[in-house]
C-alpha positions in Angstrom: 31.9 -72.5 -64.3 33.1 -75.6 -62.5 31.1 -76.4 -59.4 31.7 -78.6 -56.3 28.9 -81.6 -56.1 28.4 -84.0 -53.4 27.3 -87.7 -53.6 23.7 -86.4 -52.7 23.6 -84.2 -56.0 22.6 -85.6 -59.6 24.3 -84.9 -62.8 23.0 -85.2 -66.5 24.2 -88.7 -67.6 23.2 -92.1 -69.0 22.2 -95.0 -66.8 23.1 -98.8 -67.6 20.3 -98.8 -70.0 21.6 -95.9 -71.9 18.6 -93.8 -70.8 19.4 -89.9 -70.5 18.7 -88.3 -67.2 19.5 -86.8 -64.0 21.3 -89.4 -61.8 22.8 -89.5 -58.4 26.5 -89.1 -58.6 28.6 -92.1 -57.4 31.3 -89.8 -55.9 31.8 -86.0 -55.1 33.7 -83.5 -56.5 34.2 -81.0 -59.0 31.8 -80.9 -61.8 33.2 -79.3 -65.0 31.8 -76.2 -66.7 28.9 -76.7 -69.1 27.6 -79.7 -67.2 24.2 -79.9 -66.3 23.2 -81.0 -62.5 20.6 -80.6 -59.9 21.2 -80.0 -56.1 19.8 -82.6 -54.0 16.9 -81.4 -51.6 15.2 -83.2 -48.8 12.2 -83.8 -51.0 14.2 -85.6 -53.6 16.8 -87.6 -51.7 15.3 -90.9 -52.0 15.1 -90.7 -55.8 18.0 -92.7 -57.9 17.3 -90.6 -60.8 15.1 -89.0 -63.4 14.9 -90.3 -66.7 14.0 -88.7 -70.0 11.4 -90.5 -72.3 12.5 -91.1 -75.8 9.7 -92.8 -77.4 9.1 -92.1 -80.9 11.8 -90.5 -83.2 12.9 -88.2 -80.1 11.3 -85.1 -81.9 9.0 -82.8 -80.5 6.9 -80.1 -81.6 3.5 -79.1 -83.1 2.0 -81.8 -84.8 -1.3 -80.8 -86.3 -2.6 -77.2 -87.0 -6.0 -76.0 -87.7 -6.7 -73.3 -90.5 -10.1 -71.7 -91.0 -11.4 -70.6 -93.9 -14.4 -68.8 -92.5 -14.2 -65.1 -92.0 -13.9 -64.3 -88.3 -14.0 -61.0 -86.3 -10.9 -60.7 -84.0 -10.5 -58.5 -81.2 -7.3 -57.7 -79.4 -7.3 -58.2 -75.6 -8.5 -54.9 -74.7 -11.9 -55.6 -76.8 -11.3 -53.5 -79.8 -12.1 -55.0 -83.1 -9.1 -55.5 -85.4 -9.7 -55.8 -89.2 -6.1 -56.9 -90.3 -4.6 -59.2 -87.4 -0.8 -59.1 -87.3 1.2 -61.2 -84.9 0.0 -61.5 -81.7 -3.1 -62.9 -79.6 -6.7 -62.2 -80.4 -10.2 -63.5 -79.5 -12.9 -64.4 -82.0 -16.3 -63.3 -81.4 -17.1 -66.7 -80.9 -14.8 -66.8 -78.0 -11.9 -68.5 -79.1 -8.5 -67.5 -78.5 -6.2 -67.4 -81.5 -2.2 -66.7 -82.0 -1.4 -65.1 -85.1 2.6 -66.0 -85.8 2.9 -64.1 -89.2 
């Protein structure tokens, strides 16, 4: 829904350098629906804006995964040994936490 903003609030926009972030509005008024904003608080009033870093190609995610070929003993979070782990979080006998996603 639309919302009333003041010159102290921050809206999602690009600055003069084309960096996307939350920047202080230059004028108050009504912000249209489906637009992002941050209400001003005393802690952030002195800040002109919050830019987002876009180094690299702009994508994020998991870069490296580790697969173990050794047979490991898995235990659920209650300490019961699990022979065939399914989707969930487990602890190995050596104390490592493991997440199964398949």
